[in-house]
DSSP file (Angstrom, degrees, kcal/mol; ACC not computed):
  #  RESIDUE AA STRUCTURE BP1 BP2  ACC     N-H-->O    O-->H-N    N-H-->O    O-->H-N    TCO  KAPPA ALPHA  PHI   PSI    X-CA   Y-CA   Z-CA
    1    1 A X              0   0    0      0, 0.0     0, 0.0     0, 0.0     0, 0.0   0.000 360.0 360.0 360.0 106.4 -155.6 -102.3   22.8
    2    2 A X        +     0   0    0      2,-0.1     2,-0.1     0, 0.0     0, 0.0   0.212 360.0 119.8-116.1  14.9 -155.6 -103.5   19.2
    3    3 A X        -     0   0    0      1,-0.1     2,-0.4     0, 0.0     0, 0.0  -0.384  67.6-107.4 -80.3 159.2 -156.6 -100.3   17.3
    4    4 A X        -     0   0    0     -2,-0.1     2,-0.2     1,-0.0    -1,-0.1  -0.733  32.3-137.7 -86.2 129.4 -154.4  -98.7   14.7
    5    5 A X        -     0   0    0     -2,-0.4    19,-0.1     1,-0.1     2,-0.0  -0.574  21.6-108.8 -85.3 150.7 -152.8  -95.4   15.8
    6    6 A X        -     0   0    0     -2,-0.2    16,-0.1     1,-0.1    -1,-0.1  -0.329  20.3-123.1 -71.5 161.1 -152.7  -92.3   13.6
    7    7 A X  S    S+     0   0    0     14,-0.1    15,-2.5     1,-0.1     2,-0.3   0.804  93.3  35.0 -72.2 -30.2 -149.4  -91.2   12.1
    8    8 A X  E     -A   21   0A   0     13,-0.2     2,-0.4    53,-0.0    13,-0.2  -0.921  63.3-158.1-130.6 151.7 -149.7  -87.7   13.6
    9    9 A X  E     -A   20   0A   0     11,-2.3    11,-2.9    -2,-0.3     2,-0.4  -0.987  11.1-155.5-127.5 137.9 -151.1  -86.2   16.8
   10   10 A X  E     -A   19   0A   0     -2,-0.4     2,-0.5     9,-0.2     9,-0.2  -0.954   5.1-165.9-118.5 131.6 -152.1  -82.6   17.2
   11   11 A X  E     -A   18   0A   0      7,-2.3     7,-3.0    -2,-0.4     2,-0.7  -0.972  11.1-157.7-113.7 128.5 -152.2  -80.6   20.4
   12   12 A X        -     0   0    0     -2,-0.5     5,-0.2     5,-0.2    -2,-0.0  -0.843  11.8-179.9-116.4  97.3 -154.1  -77.3   20.2
   13   13 A X    >   -     0   0    0     -2,-0.7     3,-0.7     3,-0.2     5,-0.0  -0.173  53.0 -80.7 -75.7-174.8 -153.3  -74.6   22.8
   14   14 A X  T 3  S+     0   0    0      1,-0.2    -1,-0.1    -2,-0.0     3,-0.0   0.754 123.4  26.7 -67.0 -26.6 -155.2  -71.3   22.6
   15   15 A X  T 3  S-     0   0    0     26,-0.0    26,-0.9    25,-0.0    27,-0.6   0.304 126.2  -8.0-121.5  11.4 -153.2  -69.6   19.8
   16   16 A X  E <   - B   0  40A   0     -3,-0.7     2,-0.3    24,-0.2    24,-0.2  -0.923  65.4-100.0-173.7-162.6 -151.7  -72.4   17.7
   17   17 A X  E     - B   0  39A   0     22,-2.2    22,-3.1    -2,-0.3     2,-0.4  -0.993  14.4-143.5-145.3 149.7 -151.1  -76.1   17.3
   18   18 A X  E     -AB  11  38A   0     -7,-3.0    -7,-2.3    -2,-0.3     2,-0.5  -0.955  16.3-150.9-113.5 134.9 -148.3  -78.5   17.9
   19   19 A X  E     -AB  10  37A   0     18,-2.7    17,-2.8    -2,-0.4    18,-1.5  -0.921  15.0-175.6-111.1 126.2 -147.8  -81.4   15.5
   20   20 A X  E     -AB   9  35A   0    -11,-2.9   -11,-2.3    -2,-0.5     2,-0.5  -0.907  22.9-133.3-119.8 146.3 -146.2  -84.6   16.7
   21   21 A X  E     -AB   8  34A   0     13,-2.7    13,-2.2    -2,-0.3     2,-0.5  -0.881  25.4-136.2 -94.9 130.3 -145.2  -87.8   14.8
   22   22 A X  E     - B   0  33A   0    -15,-2.5     2,-0.5    -2,-0.5    11,-0.2  -0.752  21.7-172.1 -90.5 128.7 -146.4  -90.9   16.6
   23   23 A X  E     + B   0  32A   0      9,-3.2     9,-2.9    -2,-0.5     3,-0.0  -0.981  22.5 159.9-125.3 122.0 -143.9  -93.7   16.8
   24   24 A X        +     0   0    0     -2,-0.5     2,-1.4     7,-0.2    -1,-0.1   0.309  49.7 102.2-117.0   4.5 -144.7  -97.2   18.1
   25   25 A X        +     0   0    0      7,-0.1     2,-0.3     4,-0.1    -1,-0.1  -0.528  54.9 109.2 -92.8  69.6 -141.9  -99.1   16.5
   26   26 A X  S >  S-     0   0    0     -2,-1.4     3,-1.1     4,-0.2     6,-0.0  -0.911  77.0-109.7-136.8 168.0 -139.5  -99.5   19.4
   27   27 A X  T 3  S+     0   0    0     -2,-0.3    -1,-0.1     1,-0.2    -2,-0.0   0.819 113.7  54.8 -69.2 -31.6 -138.5 -102.4   21.6
   28   28 A X  T 3  S-     0   0    0      2,-0.1    -1,-0.2     1,-0.0     3,-0.1   0.513 103.6-127.2 -81.6  -3.3 -140.3 -101.3   24.7
   29   29 A X    <   +     0   0    0     -3,-1.1     2,-0.3     1,-0.2    -2,-0.1   0.840  60.6 144.0  58.2  36.8 -143.7 -101.2   22.8
   30   30 A X        -     0   0    0     -7,-0.0     2,-0.6     0, 0.0    -1,-0.2  -0.705  56.0-114.4-100.5 155.6 -144.2  -97.6   24.1
   31   31 A X        -     0   0    0     -2,-0.3     2,-0.4    -3,-0.1    -7,-0.2  -0.815  35.0-170.5 -89.5 122.5 -145.8  -94.8   22.2
   32   32 A X  E     -B   23   0A   0     -9,-2.9    -9,-3.2    -2,-0.6     2,-0.5  -0.915   7.5-157.9-114.0 142.2 -143.3  -92.1   21.5
   33   33 A X  E     -B   22   0A   0     -2,-0.4     2,-0.5   -11,-0.2   -11,-0.2  -0.982   2.0-164.6-123.4 128.3 -144.2  -88.7   20.1
   34   34 A X  E     -B   21   0A   0    -13,-2.2   -13,-2.7    -2,-0.5     2,-0.3  -0.948  22.9-128.9-111.9 118.0 -141.6  -86.5   18.3
   35   35 A X  E     +B   20   0A   0     -2,-0.5   -15,-0.3   -15,-0.2     3,-0.1  -0.513  33.8 168.7 -69.3 126.2 -142.6  -82.8   17.8
   36   36 A X  E     +     0   0A   0    -17,-2.8    13,-1.9    -2,-0.3     2,-0.3   0.620  56.0   7.3-113.4 -18.6 -142.2  -81.9   14.2
   37   37 A X  E     -BC  19  48A   0    -18,-1.5   -18,-2.7    11,-0.3     2,-0.4  -0.996  48.8-144.5-161.2 156.8 -143.9  -78.5   13.8
   38   38 A X  E     -BC  18  47A   0      9,-2.5     9,-3.3    -2,-0.3     2,-0.4  -0.978  23.3-156.6-122.1 140.6 -145.6  -75.6   15.5
   39   39 A X  E     -BC  17  46A   0    -22,-3.1   -22,-2.2    -2,-0.4     2,-0.8  -0.968  13.3-145.7-126.4 131.1 -148.4  -73.8   13.8
   40   40 A X  E  >  -B   16   0A   0      5,-2.6     4,-1.7    -2,-0.4     5,-0.5  -0.853  12.9-164.1 -91.5 113.1 -149.8  -70.3   14.2
   41   41 A X  T  4 S+     0   0    0    -26,-0.9    -1,-0.2    -2,-0.8   -25,-0.1   0.836  81.5  61.0 -69.3 -32.7 -153.5  -70.6   13.7
   42   42 A X  T  4 S+     0   0    0    -27,-0.6    -1,-0.2     1,-0.2   -26,-0.1   0.890 123.5  16.4 -65.1 -40.2 -154.1  -66.9   13.2
   43   43 A X  T  4 S-     0   0    0     -3,-0.2    -1,-0.2     2,-0.1    -2,-0.2   0.448 100.1-120.5-114.4  -0.7 -151.9  -66.5   10.2
   44   44 A X     <  +     0   0    0     -4,-1.7     2,-0.3     1,-0.2    -3,-0.2   0.581  54.1 158.2  78.1   9.2 -151.5  -70.1    9.1
   45   45 A X        -     0   0    0     -5,-0.5    -5,-2.6     1,-0.0     2,-0.6  -0.519  27.1-157.8 -73.1 129.5 -147.7  -70.2    9.4
   46   46 A X  E     -C   39   0A   0     -2,-0.3     2,-0.6    -7,-0.2    -7,-0.2  -0.945   7.8-168.6-109.2 118.8 -146.2  -73.7    9.9
   47   47 A X  E     -C   38   0A   0     -9,-3.3    -9,-2.5    -2,-0.6     2,-0.0  -0.928  15.1-138.2-112.9 115.4 -142.8  -73.7   11.5
   48   48 A X  E     -C   37   0A   0     -2,-0.6     2,-0.4   -11,-0.2   -11,-0.3  -0.364  26.2-112.3 -65.0 149.4 -140.8  -76.9   11.5
   49   49 A X  S >  S-     0   0    0    -13,-1.9     3,-1.5     2,-0.1    -1,-0.1  -0.687  71.9 -28.6 -85.4 135.6 -138.9  -77.8   14.7
   50   50 A X  T 3  S-     0   0    0     -2,-0.4    -2,-0.1     1,-0.2   -14,-0.0  -0.311 122.0 -26.5  64.2-139.2 -135.1  -77.7   14.6
   51   51 A X  T 3  S+     0   0    0      2,-0.1    -1,-0.2    -2,-0.0     2,-0.1   0.232 101.3 129.1 -92.5  12.7 -133.4  -78.4   11.3
   52   52 A X    <   -     0   0    0     -3,-1.5     2,-0.5   -16,-0.1    -4,-0.1  -0.366  46.5-152.9 -73.1 145.0 -136.3  -80.5   10.1
   53   53 A X        -     0   0    0     -2,-0.1     2,-0.2    -5,-0.0    -2,-0.1  -0.983  22.5-125.1-114.3 130.8 -138.0  -80.0    6.7
   54   54 A X        -     0   0    0     -2,-0.5     2,-0.1     1,-0.1    -6,-0.0  -0.532  20.8-133.8 -78.8 138.5 -141.6  -81.1    6.5
   55   55 A X     >  -     0   0    0     -2,-0.2     4,-2.3     1,-0.1     5,-0.2  -0.352  26.2-106.3 -81.7 168.2 -142.5  -83.6    3.8
   56   56 A X  H  > S+     0   0    0      1,-0.2     4,-2.7     2,-0.2     5,-0.2   0.875 121.9  55.4 -61.7 -37.6 -145.6  -83.2    1.5
   57   57 A X  H  > S+     0   0    0      2,-0.2     4,-2.0     1,-0.2    -1,-0.2   0.907 108.8  47.1 -62.7 -42.2 -147.3  -86.0    3.5
   58   58 A X  H  > S+     0   0    0      2,-0.2     4,-1.7     1,-0.2    -2,-0.2   0.921 114.0  46.6 -66.6 -44.5 -146.8  -84.1    6.7
   59   59 A X  H  X S+     0   0    0     -4,-2.3     4,-2.1     1,-0.2    -2,-0.2   0.912 113.3  49.0 -63.1 -42.7 -148.0  -80.8    5.3
   60   60 A X  H  X S+     0   0    0     -4,-2.7     4,-1.6     1,-0.2    -1,-0.2   0.871 107.5  55.9 -66.2 -36.8 -151.0  -82.4    3.7
   61   61 A X  H  X S+     0   0    0     -4,-2.0     4,-0.7    -5,-0.2    -1,-0.2   0.883 109.3  46.5 -63.1 -38.6 -151.9  -84.2    7.0
   62   62 A X  H >< S+     0   0    0     -4,-1.7     3,-0.7     1,-0.2    -2,-0.2   0.914 109.7  52.8 -70.2 -40.9 -152.0  -80.9    8.8
   63   63 A X  H 3< S+     0   0    0     -4,-2.1    -1,-0.2     1,-0.2    -2,-0.2   0.797 113.3  44.1 -66.3 -27.8 -154.1  -79.1    6.2
   64   64 A X  H 3<        0   0    0     -4,-1.6    -1,-0.2     1,-0.2    -2,-0.2   0.563 360.0 360.0 -92.5  -8.7 -156.7  -81.9    6.3
   65   65 A X    <<        0   0    0     -4,-0.7    -1,-0.2    -3,-0.7    -2,-0.2   0.483 360.0 360.0 -80.0 360.0 -156.8  -82.2   10.2
């Protein structure tokens, strides 16, 4: 597998979306995903997970996905 992975992964359940950051920079060469936000599709509300603040790059990535 020699393809380039995206920076973010989105999982879309029936009423929203979950946004994950994809990380491949570890010693075991495994793909790790860190959930960074939950999104309510009906009203467009983006809620960061935990104490995290979303960067402009992360917000823009969601809006274009």
